[in-house]
N, C-alpha and C positions, 0 to 999 in steps of 0.2 A: 444604224446600229453600229456599223464599223467606226463611225466617227466618234460614237461614245466610248469604244474601248480604245481608240487612239487617245482620247482624252485622259482615260484612266491610266495609260501607260505613260503619259506625262506626269502623273502625280506619284511618281518614284519615292518620294519622302513619305507616302501614306503607307503604314504596314499593310500587307497583304489581306490579313483577316478582316480589316475595315473594309477594304475595296470589295472584297467577296460578299460581305454583308450588305453594302449598299447595292450591289448587283442583284443579289437575291430579293432584296426588298422592291427594287424596281422592277424585276421581271414578275414578282408577286402582283404587284399593281397593275402592270401592263396586261396581264392574263385575265383580268377580271371582265365580266360582261359589262357593257356600257351601262351607266346608270347605277351600277352597285358601288358601295362604299366598304372600305376596310376600315372598321373602327379599332383604334388601339385599346388594348386592355391595360389596365393599370393594376399591378399587385404590388403593393408597398413591401420593400425589403426589410423595413424596420418600423415598428409600431411602438413608440415610446409609451412607458408606463410610468406613472407616478409611483413612489413608495407607498405601501399600504400605512394606513393612519389606524392608531388605536386610541380610544377615548380613554384618558387617564383618570384615576381617582386616588386620592390621598388616603393614607392611612392603611394601605394593604400591599401585599406583595404583587409584583407584575413581573410576569416572564416576557421577555422581549427578544425577538432576534435582531441581528444586525441590519441597520438601515431602515428601520421601521420607525415612523414617527409616533411618539406619545405625546397627545395634545390634551392640554386642559383648557378648553375653549372659553370658559367664564373668566379665566384668569390671564388669558393671552400668553400662556406658557406652553412650550413644547420641548421635547428633547428626543435625541436618537443616538443610539451607539454607532459610531463611524468607522471604528477600527478595533482589532484585538491583537495582541502580540503574546503568545503563549510560551513561556520557556519552563512551566512546571515539570518537576521530575516526574516521570511515568509511575503510576500507582504499583506497579509490578516490579520496580527496580529500587535498590538501595542506593540513594545519592548522597554525597557529602553536602550539597546545598540543595535545599528544596526547590529553588526556582521561584518564578512569579509569573503572575498574569497582569498584563497592563491593558485596560479598557479604556478607550478614548470616546468621550460623549460630548455632543455638541448641545448646548443649552441656549434656547432663545426666548426671550421675553419681549413683548410688544413695546416699542419705544427704545429699546436698549439694543446695544451690539451684542451680536451672538458671542457666546463664550465657548472655549474648548477646555474641558476637564480631563485629566488622565488619573484613573484610579490604578494605583500600584498596590498589587495585593497577592498575599500567599492563600493556599487553600488545601483543605484536605482532600482525600480521595473522593469524597462525595461532592466535591465542587463548592462547599460551603466556604465561605471567606472567614478566616481566622482574624478576629479584630486585633488581638494581641500582637500578631505579626504583620500587620498590614501598615504601610506608611501613610496611606490616604483612603481609608475605607468610606469615607463621605465628603460631600460638598455641600456648602451651605451660600446661598445667594439671597439676601434680604431675609425673608420669613420662609423661604424654601429650603429643605434639606433633601438631598438625594444620596441613598445609601446603596452601595453595591453588596448584595448578600451572597450571591453565588454566580459561578461561571461554569456551565457545563457544555459539552462532555469533558472529563478529565483525561489527560493524556494517558495511553497505555503503551507499554513496550510491544514491539512487533506489530504496531499499527500505525499507519500514516497519521500526521497530524490532521486533525479536522480542518476542513476549509472554513473560511470566515462565516459562510452561510449556515454551517453545522452548529454553531454556538448558540446558547440561549443563555440570556443574562436575567438574573433575578435582581430587582431593584425595590426599595421601600421609599415612597416619596411623602414627606411630611410639609404641611403648610398650615 
């Protein structure tokens, strides 16, 4: 036993907490009755999850949170909102400039490279996009058109801006 401790003293470059941990593990196994085994338990620190998937349908409104895939399986098309930047003037404040909301969408179609679209729009306090004020309320790729209808919640004075996960985006998809 003394030889073991002399060996540990020679390992001066190893942090003490590691040395103490090794000694505790060694003592725990040395004190077991012969023939018994200590089996390690495994508790994963992180369990990866895939983003939720929504089956999309054309010709109707869809409310979508950020990072949720909307899939059109028959057509090999899917999209998701990947980012939002909200600089809209709070609803209970009089601003000189109304501000805008930018919504970044990733669009993927089987056999084609993924595309990233940015919708820059202004909206009323109800979150509805005002097409006459928007620079790009929709994007078209082939026979597909994706329109951004609303972004909620709308910012309010004396409240922190919502986190990305609090936003809900309403889209209309045509094909």
